[in-house]
Structure formats: C-alpha cells, structure tokens
N, C-alpha and C positions, 0 to 999 in steps of 0.2 A: 809204226803201230797202227793197225785199225781199230782195234777193240781191246780195252784190259778192263777185266773186272776183279777187284779185290774184295776179300771177305773181311767186313769189319765188325761184325757181330755174329756169333754164333756158339753152340754149346760147347765147343772145343777150340783148341789152338794149335798151330803146326809151327809157329816161331817161339824161339826161346827166351826174348826179352821183351819187356813192358806189357805186353799185351794181356788182356782178359777175356776169359770166356762166359758165356751166360745163356740160359736159355732164350734163344730169339734169333733173330735172322736181319742183317743188314748187308747189303754190297754198293760200294763206292765204283760207278761206272763210267769210263773215259773213252771218249771217241775222239777223234779228229779235231770236230767242231765245238764240243762241249763237253761237259761232265755232267753226270746226273746220279742222285740217290735212291737204291732201290731199298726200302722200309728202313726203320731205323732202329731194329733191337729193342729189347725192354727198356733201357734207358741208362744202364749201368756202364756200358762197355764203349758206347759210341764215340763221344769224345776223346776218353782215353786212347781207345785203339787207332783212331783217326791221327791223331798226333803221332802214336809210336810208329804208325806205319806210313806215315807223311803223306797224307792224303788231306787235302786242304776243302774241309766244309764250305768254305767261303766261297768256293768257285762252282759249285754245281748250279746247273739253269733250273733244275727243277728236283721237286721229290715225288717218287712215285708210292704209293701204298697198296699193297697186294690185299689186304683185307683186316677189317677191323678188330683184330685182338691186340692185346696189350705188349707182348713179347716182338711186335712187329711196330709198333708205334709208339711206345714208352719214350724215345728218345727224342720226340720232335721238339719239345720245347729246349731242349740243349741244342739241337740244331738250329733254333731260331737265335740262339746267341752268336752263331758265326753268320749265318743268312737269313736274312728278313728285309723285305718281303719274299716269300717263296712261291710260285705256282707250284699245287699238289695234286696230282693226279688220283681219282680212286672212285670207287662205287659209292651212289648216296646212302646206302644202307650201312656205312662203315661205321656209323655212331649208334648203331643197334645196342640196347641193353642186353648183354650176354653174361652169361654165367656157366660154369662147370659144375655140373650136378650128378652125384652119384651116393646114394643111398642118404645119410643125412649131412654130406657134406655139399655145401652151395658156395661158389667162390665166384667173385665177379671176374670176368677176363676180357671186359671190352677195353676200348680207347681211355685211356686213363684221366683225359682233359675232355671238356665241353667243346662244342664245334665254336660257341661264340669264343671262349677263351681263347683259342688256337687263331681265330682270325682277330682278334684284337693283337696278338703279337706278329700278327703280319704273313698268315698262312690264306693263299689266295684258293680256293677249293675249286677244281674243276671236275665236276661228276659226270659220269656216263654211264650207260649200262651195256652198250653195244661196243663189237669189235672197232678199234678206232687205230689210225695211224697218227699219234701224237707228234711225233717230228718225223722227218723223212726216213725211212727204213726203219723207226721205230713202232713196234704194233701193240697195244694194249688188247687184251685178250677181249675184254667185256665179259658179260655173263657168259659161262661155258655150259653147253648141253650135256645132261647127264644121261650117257648112253649105256656105260659098263654097269651091268647087275651088280657085280661085287665090290665097285668103288662107292661105297658107303660113307655117310658122314655120320662120326661118332655120336652114338647114343647120348652120352654125358652132355653133348654141347647143346645148351639151351639158350632161348632167347624169350624175354620178356615182350607178349604181345596181348594190350589190350588187359594187362593185368594178371595174366595166365602164363606159367611156365612152360613154353614147348619145344618142340625139336626146331633147332637152328639149321637151317638149309645152306647156310652160308654163301647165298647167292653172289654175296662181294668178293668171292676169292678171285683175284686176279692175276695172271700172269703175263711177263713180257716178252715179245719175240723182236731180235735186232737182226736186221738183214747183213750178210758178210759176204765177202768174196768166196768162203768155204761152206757158205750155207745158213741156216737159221742159226742164232745162238737163242737159246730159252732161257729166261732167269723164272723161277718159281719161287713163291713165298711159302705156302705149305701143302699146295697141292690138294686143299680140301675136295675140289671139285674131282681129283681123281686124275694122276699122272697120264693116264691112257686117254681118258676125255679130255684133258688140255692139250697133249700132242695132237690128237686128231683134229682137236677143234682149228690149231693153228694151221697144221697140212691143208685142210679145208678151206680156210678163210683167206690163206696167202697163196694159195696155187701151187707151193712149192711142194717137193717129192722127196727130199732130204732134210734132215736137220743135222747140224753139225756139232752141237752141244747143248746138253742141258745142266743147269747148274742150280742148286736152291734145294729147298725143303721136298722130298715127296712124298710124305706122309705115308710110310709104307713100315712104320716103327711096329704095327702090329697084323702086318698082311700074312696072309697063310703063303706056305710055298707057291700054291696053284697060281697065287695073285701074283707072286714075286715072278714065278715064269713067263705071265701073261705080259708084264711088264718087259721083262727081256726078250720077247717074241717082238714088240712094238720097237724096242730099241735095234733089232735086226732088221725090221722092216724100214724103219726111215734110215738105215746105214748111219746111226749116232755113234760119232769117233770118241767123244767126251761126254762123261757123266759124273758130273762133281756132286756126290750127294751130301746133304749137310741137316741139320736141324731135326726134323721131325722123322728123319729115315732111321737113327737109329743104328747103335754100334753092330748089333748082331748080322741085321739086314744089310748094313754096308760091308759087312765082312762077307756075305753071300754074294751080294752082287760084284765084289772085288774077285772072288773067286771065278766068276764067269768070265768077266770082262777085263780081267787082267789090267794092262797099262790105258786103257780107256776109262777107267775107273779113278777116281781121287776124291779124297775127303776135302770137301768146300768148308774147311774151318778158319777160324781167323787167321788172316796171315796167308791164305791161299790166292795164287793170282793166275787168272786165266788169261790169255792173251792170244791175239792174232796179229 
C-alpha cells in the first residue's frame, strides 16, 4: 500500500453498517510512514465512523484544516479525546467570524471553538499562507490564485470585518497534493477557490504535468453546464484517472460527472476507500 484514503465524514454513506452521514467532510489518510487526518467534519460523525471503519484516530501524526467552516472543523474537540497534543496545519484566517447571510437569515458558519480553547486542549497550530511541503511529498496549496472568471465565491458567504458584514473571499481555502508513483493525488475540502484554479495551482507549483486522482468537495453544486464542461476539459488536460466527488458537489452534478467519466468517477461518501 502506497496511499489509502478513507472517507470518515460526508453527506452520504456507501457502507450499510454502523456509519452515519452529515453535511461535512473528513478523510483519514494512510501512508507507509504515518497517518493523518484531513478535516474533521461537522462533529457528529467523526468518532462514530472512525470506530465503525476501524480507523484509529490516535495514530495520526497531524491534522490538516482545509478552511475555517463548521462542517470541516466541528469534530476537532472529539478528535482531541484520542489524539492530543496534535500539530495542526491551516491558514491564519481560519478563525474569521463567518456567517451565511441571505435575506433575513444570518447564521454563524465559522469554527465553533475559539483558538485559545483548542490550544488549551492540545492543538499546536502551524499557520501558513504560501505553498508548502508539510511532509516529504505532501504539499499544502497555500492561498490559491483566483484566475478563472466563473469560479466565484458564493455571495451569501460573509465575514465580519471592523463590525461590518462583507463578502468573504475565503483565502484560507486550502487543498493537499500527495506525490505517488501514479502521479499527484489531490484532496479538496470544499474547493471554494475553484477546482480549476486549484488544479492549475498544483501543476504550476509542483512542476508536474499530470494528476492521477482528485478526491473531495468540488463546490460544483450550483455550477452551470458551461462551468461543468470547463472542469471536464481540465480533467482531460491533466489526464485525471479518478475523480471522487463529495460533499458540496451535489447529487445532480455528481450524476452528470459520472455520465461523462464513467468508471473514472466515484462518489467519495462515508466508507469510500481510495488506494494505490
């Protein structure tokens, strides 16, 4: 086994026993040298599903946070019951004061715990903004340059800045790339930065020409057909052999991607395992 990725938290499930789904994302990543956790989901599924799927959270070397939204960070405190202290990678903006605001509805969607509280429980934050090799052959995207005109941040996503509710640009949206013998394997949290922007970013930063697999939230749930077609073009451009779409992709868009990609596509739901 060179790399194994098991989905612990996601909106849906693909195994019939003991696991639960929730709106969120978390992936347990195993390499020959160590394990790590990518995001923690909303917090209701992580422990239950890790036990059901026999993934020992106490064995992880570090936690990687894709961005500061509740559905990717709500399980941190539960994780700390099994692993503390824990080195935790992320952007310094992950604790931004975030809201989902539309019409008269305003709901807090940021990390549900304070930085001081998490540090008191054993989290050792390692913040960065630039592209970074956090372990040999494992690359954090850092801030992703936004080049595609049609990959926009949802206008309902807001952040409080100097007491004012303004558009959240979600510069802390991070993704990971892992080098393997078959090529890069990229793990996405929610792809708020735009999946095309992210894939281009990793190609440019790593100097690679191909990507073997992409797994995680693609943020294509409300994308136009033109947008989806552009993503499919990039998938062909980089010869991507496996797309494990989940979370913010949506079932309708997932079905469209499956119809185009066939056996190159899979739903990365709770219990899904990708292995090289």
